[in-house]
Each structure stands twice: as structure tokens, then as C-alpha cells.
Backbone and ligand atoms as CSV (ligand in chain L), in Angstrom:
chain,resi,resn,atom,element,x,y,z
A,1,MET,N,N,123.158,90.064,81.936
A,1,MET,CA,C,121.733,89.829,81.687
A,1,MET,C,C,121.402,88.399,82.053
A,2,GLU,N,N,120.188,88.261,82.727
A,2,GLU,CA,C,119.788,86.905,83.115
A,2,GLU,C,C,119.490,86.008,81.908
A,3,LYS,N,N,119.862,84.737,82.020
A,3,LYS,CA,C,119.599,83.886,80.889
A,3,LYS,C,C,118.170,83.446,80.868
A,4,ILE,N,N,117.696,83.240,79.616
A,4,ILE,CA,C,116.288,82.900,79.442
A,4,ILE,C,C,116.205,81.476,78.815
A,5,THR,N,N,115.284,80.686,79.327
A,5,THR,CA,C,115.037,79.355,78.769
A,5,THR,C,C,113.739,79.407,77.961
A,6,ARG,N,N,113.829,78.960,76.705
A,6,ARG,CA,C,112.625,78.918,75.894
A,6,ARG,C,C,112.036,77.571,75.912
A,7,PHE,N,N,110.755,77.387,75.956
A,7,PHE,CA,C,110.117,76.056,75.917
A,7,PHE,C,C,108.851,76.128,75.121
A,8,GLY,N,N,108.470,74.985,74.466
A,8,GLY,CA,C,107.278,74.910,73.732
A,8,GLY,C,C,106.174,74.345,74.601
A,9,VAL,N,N,104.962,74.769,74.382
A,9,VAL,CA,C,103.771,74.304,75.161
A,9,VAL,C,C,102.747,73.760,74.183
A,10,SER,N,N,102.237,72.535,74.432
A,10,SER,CA,C,101.222,71.942,73.623
A,10,SER,C,C,99.850,72.342,74.353
A,11,ILE,N,N,98.911,72.900,73.626
A,11,ILE,CA,C,97.699,73.297,74.269
A,11,ILE,C,C,96.536,73.220,73.305
A,12,GLU,N,N,95.290,72.952,73.825
A,12,GLU,CA,C,94.163,72.854,72.995
A,12,GLU,C,C,93.752,74.258,72.434
A,13,PRO,N,N,93.368,74.398,71.196
A,13,PRO,CA,C,93.095,75.692,70.592
A,13,PRO,C,C,92.092,76.516,71.378
A,14,GLU,N,N,91.024,75.872,71.890
A,14,GLU,CA,C,89.985,76.581,72.624
A,14,GLU,C,C,90.602,77.220,73.904
A,15,LEU,N,N,91.419,76.432,74.584
A,15,LEU,CA,C,92.049,76.909,75.853
A,15,LEU,C,C,92.922,78.135,75.609
A,16,ILE,N,N,93.772,78.098,74.572
A,16,ILE,CA,C,94.674,79.164,74.348
A,16,ILE,C,C,93.882,80.443,73.833
A,17,LYS,N,N,92.734,80.233,73.133
A,17,LYS,CA,C,91.865,81.282,72.809
A,17,LYS,C,C,91.383,82.001,73.977
A,18,LYS,N,N,90.876,81.276,74.905
A,18,LYS,CA,C,90.375,81.874,76.180
A,18,LYS,C,C,91.483,82.553,76.914
A,19,PHE,N,N,92.634,81.958,77.004
A,19,PHE,CA,C,93.778,82.503,77.712
A,19,PHE,C,C,94.180,83.861,77.081
A,20,ASP,N,N,94.250,83.817,75.778
A,20,ASP,CA,C,94.721,85.101,75.036
A,20,ASP,C,C,93.686,86.211,75.295
A,21,LYS,N,N,92.428,85.886,75.339
A,21,LYS,CA,C,91.369,86.828,75.566
A,21,LYS,C,C,91.541,87.435,76.954
A,22,ILE,N,N,91.818,86.623,77.969
A,22,ILE,CA,C,91.930,87.095,79.368
A,22,ILE,C,C,93.180,87.939,79.469
A,23,ILE,N,N,94.321,87.542,78.968
A,23,ILE,CA,C,95.547,88.268,79.099
A,23,ILE,C,C,95.502,89.604,78.341
A,24,LYS,N,N,94.781,89.642,77.265
A,24,LYS,CA,C,94.660,90.885,76.453
A,24,LYS,C,C,93.864,91.878,77.333
A,25,LYS,N,N,92.798,91.369,77.987
A,25,LYS,CA,C,91.972,92.178,78.831
A,25,LYS,C,C,92.733,92.763,80.006
A,26,LYS,N,N,93.681,91.936,80.551
A,26,LYS,CA,C,94.405,92.339,81.685
A,26,LYS,C,C,95.640,93.357,81.269
A,27,GLY,N,N,95.882,93.363,79.958
A,27,GLY,CA,C,96.911,94.272,79.479
A,27,GLY,C,C,98.233,93.699,79.195
A,28,TYR,N,N,98.336,92.373,79.208
A,28,TYR,CA,C,99.635,91.769,78.862
A,28,TYR,C,C,99.891,91.956,77.393
A,29,THR,N,N,101.109,92.202,76.982
A,29,THR,CA,C,101.398,92.425,75.552
A,29,THR,C,C,101.847,91.057,74.893
A,30,ASN,N,N,102.268,90.127,75.766
A,30,ASN,CA,C,102.584,88.801,75.181
A,30,ASN,C,C,102.294,87.686,76.206
A,31,ARG,N,N,102.291,86.449,75.686
A,31,ARG,CA,C,101.936,85.324,76.549
A,31,ARG,C,C,103.010,85.053,77.604
A,32,SER,N,N,104.287,85.336,77.226
A,32,SER,CA,C,105.473,84.932,78.079
A,32,SER,C,C,105.274,85.611,79.449
A,33,GLU,N,N,105.002,86.908,79.508
A,33,GLU,CA,C,104.953,87.579,80.815
A,33,GLU,C,C,103.753,87.076,81.610
A,34,ALA,N,N,102.674,86.788,80.895
A,34,ALA,CA,C,101.489,86.270,81.679
A,34,ALA,C,C,101.758,84.892,82.221
A,35,ILE,N,N,102.420,84.063,81.505
A,35,ILE,CA,C,102.813,82.706,81.969
A,35,ILE,C,C,103.760,82.801,83.149
A,36,ARG,N,N,104.767,83.703,82.983
A,36,ARG,CA,C,105.751,83.880,84.134
A,36,ARG,C,C,105.030,84.359,85.378
A,37,ASP,N,N,103.999,85.235,85.285
A,37,ASP,CA,C,103.263,85.717,86.430
A,37,ASP,C,C,102.461,84.543,87.057
A,38,ILE,N,N,101.898,83.692,86.250
A,38,ILE,CA,C,101.149,82.574,86.797
A,38,ILE,C,C,102.094,81.607,87.554
A,39,ILE,N,N,103.316,81.386,86.991
A,39,ILE,CA,C,104.283,80.554,87.639
A,39,ILE,C,C,104.713,81.113,88.942
A,40,ARG,N,N,104.988,82.425,89.006
A,40,ARG,CA,C,105.348,83.087,90.228
A,40,ARG,C,C,104.310,82.969,91.302
A,41,LYS,N,N,103.082,83.162,90.925
A,41,LYS,CA,C,101.937,83.068,91.793
A,41,LYS,C,C,101.839,81.606,92.399
A,42,ASP,N,N,102.072,80.626,91.534
A,42,ASP,CA,C,102.035,79.272,91.994
A,42,ASP,C,C,103.201,79.004,92.986
A,43,LEU,N,N,104.340,79.511,92.646
A,43,LEU,CA,C,105.499,79.302,93.538
A,43,LEU,C,C,105.293,79.958,94.974
A,44,ILE,N,N,104.716,81.129,94.962
A,44,ILE,CA,C,104.323,81.745,96.235
A,44,ILE,C,C,103.397,80.910,97.013
A,45,THR,N,N,102.354,80.471,96.371
A,45,THR,CA,C,101.309,79.611,97.052
A,45,THR,C,C,101.981,78.358,97.558
A,46,GLU,N,N,102.791,77.695,96.805
A,46,GLU,CA,C,103.553,76.495,97.202
A,46,GLU,C,C,104.388,76.702,98.409
A,47,LYS,N,N,105.171,77.764,98.345
A,47,LYS,CA,C,106.181,78.069,99.374
A,47,LYS,C,C,105.421,78.322,100.706
A,48,HIS,N,N,104.350,79.071,100.605
A,48,HIS,CA,C,103.641,79.389,101.868
A,48,HIS,C,C,102.621,78.365,102.342
A,49,MET,N,N,102.654,77.174,101.757
A,49,MET,CA,C,101.946,76.022,102.324
A,49,MET,C,C,102.655,75.630,103.593
A,50,ASP,N,N,103.965,75.977,103.674
A,50,ASP,CA,C,104.804,75.617,104.795
A,50,ASP,C,C,104.680,76.710,105.859
A,51,PRO,N,N,104.084,76.445,107.056
A,51,PRO,CA,C,103.847,77.499,108.057
A,51,PRO,C,C,105.191,78.079,108.541
A,52,ASN,N,N,106.269,77.394,108.422
A,52,ASN,CA,C,107.530,77.881,108.896
A,52,ASN,C,C,108.307,78.744,107.868
A,53,SER,N,N,107.775,78.869,106.731
A,53,SER,CA,C,108.392,79.677,105.685
A,53,SER,C,C,108.323,81.167,106.127
A,54,GLU,N,N,109.358,81.963,105.669
A,54,GLU,CA,C,109.314,83.382,105.979
A,54,GLU,C,C,108.391,84.154,104.978
A,55,ALA,N,N,107.611,85.050,105.447
A,55,ALA,CA,C,106.694,85.684,104.587
A,55,ALA,C,C,106.566,87.191,104.828
A,56,ILE,N,N,106.208,87.943,103.803
A,56,ILE,CA,C,105.817,89.317,103.981
A,56,ILE,C,C,104.414,89.481,103.341
A,57,GLY,N,N,103.649,90.412,103.853
A,57,GLY,CA,C,102.325,90.595,103.272
A,57,GLY,C,C,101.514,91.711,103.855
A,58,THR,N,N,100.285,91.825,103.488
A,58,THR,CA,C,99.447,92.821,104.055
A,58,THR,C,C,98.065,92.255,104.463
A,59,LEU,N,N,97.512,92.802,105.480
A,59,LEU,CA,C,96.107,92.448,105.840
A,59,LEU,C,C,95.309,93.749,105.686
A,60,THR,N,N,94.357,93.736,104.783
A,60,THR,CA,C,93.455,94.849,104.584
A,60,THR,C,C,92.099,94.550,105.204
A,61,MET,N,N,91.569,95.510,105.971
A,61,MET,CA,C,90.278,95.256,106.569
A,61,MET,C,C,89.402,96.476,106.614
A,62,ILE,N,N,88.180,96.232,106.677
A,62,ILE,CA,C,87.134,97.223,106.821
A,62,ILE,C,C,86.282,96.942,108.041
A,63,TYR,N,N,86.077,97.967,108.882
A,63,TYR,CA,C,85.228,97.688,110.037
A,63,TYR,C,C,84.537,98.952,110.507
A,64,ASP,N,N,83.513,98.755,111.278
A,64,ASP,CA,C,82.765,99.868,111.882
A,64,ASP,C,C,83.289,100.049,113.348
A,65,HIS,N,N,83.956,101.124,113.566
A,65,HIS,CA,C,84.615,101.346,114.861
A,65,HIS,C,C,83.694,101.524,116.038
A,66,HIS,N,N,82.345,101.622,115.733
A,66,HIS,CA,C,81.339,101.725,116.857
A,66,HIS,C,C,80.954,100.330,117.368
A,67,THR,N,N,81.366,99.230,116.692
A,67,THR,CA,C,80.957,97.953,117.065
A,67,THR,C,C,81.604,97.498,118.391
A,68,GLY,N,N,80.703,97.301,119.444
A,68,GLY,CA,C,81.109,96.797,120.714
A,68,GLY,C,C,82.466,97.311,121.191
A,69,ASN,N,N,83.345,96.401,121.585
A,69,ASN,CA,C,84.723,96.809,121.977
A,69,ASN,C,C,85.725,96.383,120.947
A,70,LEU,N,N,85.334,96.399,119.733
A,70,LEU,CA,C,86.141,96.017,118.550
A,70,LEU,C,C,87.462,96.727,118.532
A,71,THR,N,N,87.406,98.090,118.688
A,71,THR,CA,C,88.670,98.837,118.583
A,71,THR,C,C,89.629,98.472,119.624
A,72,ASN,N,N,89.144,98.230,120.903
A,72,ASN,CA,C,90.096,97.781,121.965
A,72,ASN,C,C,90.645,96.413,121.684
A,73,ARG,N,N,89.808,95.524,121.200
A,73,ARG,CA,C,90.331,94.063,120.980
A,73,ARG,C,C,91.311,94.118,119.784
A,74,LEU,N,N,91.021,94.966,118.787
A,74,LEU,CA,C,91.905,95.111,117.637
A,74,LEU,C,C,93.315,95.630,118.115
A,75,LEU,N,N,93.271,96.633,118.923
A,75,LEU,CA,C,94.546,97.215,119.473
A,75,LEU,C,C,95.304,96.193,120.377
A,76,ASP,N,N,94.543,95.511,121.256
A,76,ASP,CA,C,95.208,94.486,122.089
A,76,ASP,C,C,95.836,93.472,121.218
A,77,LEU,N,N,95.228,92.987,120.164
A,77,LEU,CA,C,95.772,91.981,119.329
A,77,LEU,C,C,97.053,92.507,118.657
A,78,GLN,N,N,97.016,93.717,118.172
A,78,GLN,CA,C,98.132,94.273,117.444
A,78,GLN,C,C,99.360,94.585,118.443
A,79,HIS,N,N,99.032,94.888,119.677
A,79,HIS,CA,C,100.177,95.129,120.635
A,79,HIS,C,C,100.726,93.820,121.049
A,80,ASP,N,N,100.027,92.645,120.875
A,80,ASP,CA,C,100.587,91.397,121.206
A,80,ASP,C,C,101.435,90.785,120.020
A,81,HIS,N,N,101.385,91.559,118.890
A,81,HIS,CA,C,102.166,91.009,117.691
A,81,HIS,C,C,103.022,92.078,117.098
A,82,THR,N,N,103.777,92.780,117.987
A,82,THR,CA,C,104.673,93.850,117.484
A,82,THR,C,C,105.809,93.365,116.603
A,83,ARG,N,N,106.131,92.048,116.793
A,83,ARG,CA,C,107.216,91.515,115.912
A,83,ARG,C,C,106.752,91.291,114.531
A,84,GLU,N,N,105.458,90.906,114.367
A,84,GLU,CA,C,104.926,90.631,113.015
A,84,GLU,C,C,104.440,91.896,112.266
A,85,ILE,N,N,103.963,92.877,113.040
A,85,ILE,CA,C,103.324,94.013,112.404
A,85,ILE,C,C,104.432,95.125,112.199
A,86,LEU,N,N,104.727,95.388,110.924
A,86,LEU,CA,C,105.802,96.456,110.595
A,86,LEU,C,C,105.141,97.882,110.575
A,87,SER,N,N,103.900,97.925,110.081
A,87,SER,CA,C,103.229,99.258,110.050
A,87,SER,C,C,101.727,99.089,110.016
A,88,THR,N,N,101.057,100.128,110.441
A,88,THR,CA,C,99.588,100.137,110.397
A,88,THR,C,C,99.148,101.474,109.714
A,89,THR,N,N,98.245,101.363,108.769
A,89,THR,CA,C,97.637,102.529,108.182
A,89,THR,C,C,96.163,102.547,108.448
A,90,HIS,N,N,95.662,103.628,108.961
A,90,HIS,CA,C,94.223,103.721,109.341
A,90,HIS,C,C,93.617,104.908,108.617
A,91,ILE,N,N,92.602,104.638,107.895
A,91,ILE,CA,C,91.872,105.750,107.215
A,91,ILE,C,C,90.386,105.764,107.669
A,92,HIS,N,N,89.883,106.880,108.092
A,92,HIS,CA,C,88.479,107.012,108.466
A,92,HIS,C,C,87.666,107.340,107.211
A,93,ILE,N,N,86.968,106.312,106.776
A,93,ILE,CA,C,86.218,106.429,105.485
A,93,ILE,C,C,85.089,107.361,105.621
A,94,ASP,N,N,84.188,107.101,106.580
A,94,ASP,CA,C,83.106,107.920,106.854
A,94,ASP,C,C,82.766,107.895,108.362
A,95,HIS,N,N,81.582,108.266,108.783
A,95,HIS,CA,C,81.292,108.356,110.214
A,95,HIS,C,C,81.475,107.017,110.894
A,96,HIS,N,N,81.126,105.896,110.237
A,96,HIS,CA,C,81.147,104.578,110.806
A,96,HIS,C,C,82.383,103.769,110.457
A,97,ASN,N,N,82.759,103.859,109.220
A,97,ASN,CA,C,83.716,102.872,108.668
A,97,ASN,C,C,85.188,103.278,108.599
A,98,CYS,N,N,86.009,102.299,108.942
A,98,CYS,CA,C,87.484,102.461,108.912
A,98,CYS,C,C,88.114,101.481,107.958
A,99,LEU,N,N,89.140,101.926,107.247
A,99,LEU,CA,C,89.953,101.022,106.454
A,99,LEU,C,C,91.256,100.948,107.159
A,100,GLU,N,N,91.794,99.761,107.336
A,100,GLU,CA,C,93.061,99.578,108.043
A,100,GLU,C,C,93.878,98.612,107.257
A,101,VAL,N,N,95.118,98.890,107.049
A,101,VAL,CA,C,96.064,97.964,106.330
A,101,VAL,C,C,97.336,97.723,107.280
A,102,LEU,N,N,97.531,96.517,107.562
A,102,LEU,CA,C,98.728,96.065,108.337
A,102,LEU,C,C,99.749,95.541,107.376
A,103,VAL,N,N,100.988,95.978,107.511
A,103,VAL,CA,C,102.099,95.288,106.731
A,103,VAL,C,C,102.721,94.345,107.739
A,104,LEU,N,N,102.785,93.077,107.241
A,104,LEU,CA,C,103.211,92.001,108.120
A,104,LEU,C,C,104.440,91.294,107.601
A,105,LYS,N,N,105.308,90.788,108.539
A,105,LYS,CA,C,106.430,90.054,108.186
A,105,LYS,C,C,106.701,88.971,109.319
A,106,GLY,N,N,107.088,87.784,108.895
A,106,GLY,CA,C,107.336,86.778,109.861
A,106,GLY,C,C,107.084,85.394,109.300
A,107,LYS,N,N,106.932,84.392,110.210
A,107,LYS,CA,C,106.592,83.067,109.698
A,107,LYS,C,C,105.160,83.039,109.172
A,108,THR,N,N,104.959,82.312,108.015
A,108,THR,CA,C,103.710,82.310,107.398
A,108,THR,C,C,102.628,81.865,108.303
A,109,GLY,N,N,102.873,80.862,109.190
A,109,GLY,CA,C,101.884,80.343,110.139
A,109,GLY,C,C,101.461,81.420,111.111
A,110,ASN,N,N,102.383,82.207,111.626
A,110,ASN,CA,C,102.053,83.280,112.585
A,110,ASN,C,C,101.228,84.358,111.945
A,111,ILE,N,N,101.637,84.760,110.771
A,111,ILE,CA,C,100.884,85.784,110.072
A,111,ILE,C,C,99.482,85.321,109.755
A,112,GLN,N,N,99.382,84.081,109.266
A,112,GLN,CA,C,98.051,83.552,108.944
A,112,GLN,C,C,97.115,83.520,110.121
A,113,LYS,N,N,97.750,83.116,111.308
A,113,LYS,CA,C,96.950,82.965,112.535
A,113,LYS,C,C,96.524,84.348,112.956
A,114,LEU,N,N,97.450,85.321,112.942
A,114,LEU,CA,C,97.103,86.696,113.309
A,114,LEU,C,C,95.920,87.256,112.458
A,115,ALA,N,N,96.060,87.013,111.123
A,115,ALA,CA,C,94.999,87.501,110.182
A,115,ALA,C,C,93.728,86.822,110.496
A,116,ASP,N,N,93.684,85.515,110.716
A,116,ASP,CA,C,92.465,84.756,111.002
A,116,ASP,C,C,91.800,85.307,112.344
A,117,ASN,N,N,92.665,85.607,113.282
A,117,ASN,CA,C,92.124,86.096,114.590
A,117,ASN,C,C,91.475,87.483,114.410
A,118,ILE,N,N,92.142,88.338,113.569
A,118,ILE,CA,C,91.569,89.675,113.422
A,118,ILE,C,C,90.269,89.525,112.547
A,119,LYS,N,N,90.344,88.757,111.501
A,119,LYS,CA,C,89.114,88.632,110.566
A,119,LYS,C,C,87.917,88.060,111.261
A,120,SER,N,N,88.132,87.230,112.361
A,120,SER,CA,C,87.056,86.624,113.007
A,120,SER,C,C,86.475,87.538,114.106
A,121,LEU,N,N,87.097,88.652,114.379
A,121,LEU,CA,C,86.583,89.624,115.419
A,121,LEU,C,C,85.197,90.140,114.950
A,122,LYS,N,N,84.317,90.225,115.895
A,122,LYS,CA,C,82.944,90.721,115.548
A,122,LYS,C,C,82.976,92.203,115.088
A,123,GLY,N,N,82.492,92.494,113.998
A,123,GLY,CA,C,82.576,93.918,113.471
A,123,GLY,C,C,83.481,94.101,112.287
A,124,ILE,N,N,84.391,93.122,112.112
A,124,ILE,CA,C,85.234,93.225,110.877
A,124,ILE,C,C,84.373,92.771,109.673
A,125,LYS,N,N,84.114,93.746,108.808
A,125,LYS,CA,C,83.211,93.467,107.706
A,125,LYS,C,C,83.870,92.676,106.595
A,126,HIS,N,N,85.147,93.053,106.362
A,126,HIS,CA,C,85.862,92.344,105.304
A,126,HIS,C,C,87.345,92.355,105.680
A,127,GLY,N,N,88.026,91.239,105.500
A,127,GLY,CA,C,89.463,91.217,105.677
A,127,GLY,C,C,90.120,90.286,104.693
A,128,GLU,N,N,91.193,90.746,104.159
A,128,GLU,CA,C,91.884,89.980,103.165
A,128,GLU,C,C,93.397,90.009,103.345
A,129,LEU,N,N,93.971,88.748,103.546
A,129,LEU,CA,C,95.411,88.692,103.713
A,129,LEU,C,C,96.095,88.356,102.361
A,130,VAL,N,N,97.101,89.168,101.965
A,130,VAL,CA,C,97.827,88.887,100.777
A,130,VAL,C,C,99.248,88.579,101.187
A,131,ILE,N,N,99.772,87.452,100.848
A,131,ILE,CA,C,101.136,87.120,101.178
A,131,ILE,C,C,101.943,87.180,99.821
A,132,THR,N,N,103.105,87.886,99.857
A,132,THR,CA,C,103.893,88.006,98.662
A,132,THR,C,C,105.309,87.598,98.869
A,133,GLU,N,N,106.160,87.809,97.924
A,133,GLU,CA,C,107.508,87.306,97.934
A,133,GLU,C,C,108.457,88.163,97.145
A,134,SER,N,N,109.596,88.424,97.670
A,134,SER,CA,C,110.589,89.267,96.978
A,134,SER,C,C,111.541,88.342,96.196
A,135,GLN,N,N,111.723,87.102,96.619
A,135,GLN,CA,C,112.697,86.275,95.912
A,135,GLN,C,C,112.073,85.445,94.794
A,136,LEU,N,N,111.852,86.083,93.688
A,136,LEU,CA,C,111.257,85.373,92.540
A,136,LEU,C,C,112.085,85.570,91.305
L,1,NI,NI,NI,88.677,105.215,111.678
């Protein structure tokens, strides 16, 4: 079993009151797991400040496939990044809108750049890149 380090935290009563309220709402049963998740999130953010770090993640986007030549541009971009794109899931939401999720792996800088290029295409209504980490 992994060893656990215990530590005390000094905190203003008002701050811990607000924290407890939030974590209860989110479903945490104790402060420890909530604090561990916050630390993990911070470590991921810190690691991926370095564009050369290795990353895995997803890009979720919504677009209207009727917009100009968006579909062609999107496909061209994806075919130029076959090393970074592990999989693509496309769902036709309604007559106009598509939901697409790309699973990405590679250098953080390359993934970020690809996501920025896709998000800035005309017709992409919403795009969100989530970078995560398995080594925590
Ligand atoms: Ni579609």
C-alpha cells in the first residue's frame, strides 16, 4: 500500500466554510480527496506550461458542417496531424450541427497549436481542449 503523508493546514474559518460548501456540492465525502484533486490539477497545469512536455488530451468541438469549406479545412488539418490524432468521434447532432471529439497525444506545444488552429476556423462554434495526465 502507498504511504500517506499527513499535514496540518492553517486556514481562515470563512475560507474553509466556503470550501466545505463547494466540495459537499461536488460530492466529496472528505476534504482530503478534494485537496488531492486540486493538487493534481495544479501539477498538470504546471507540467504543461512546458511546450515540450508529453501530453494526452481531447479536443471537443461543435460546428455547422454547412459553413463554407469548413469540413474540407478540418479534414486537411487532421490529415496533416496523423501523429497527434489517435482517434476521431463524429456525431451528427441535427441537420446543421456536428459534435466532434479528437483524442490527442504528443508534445503539449503541438497539441495546443493544433487545437488553436482548429478552434480559429470559421464555423467552429465552440472548441475546448482538455489536457490530462496519467502519471499522478
Ligand atoms: Ni455531422
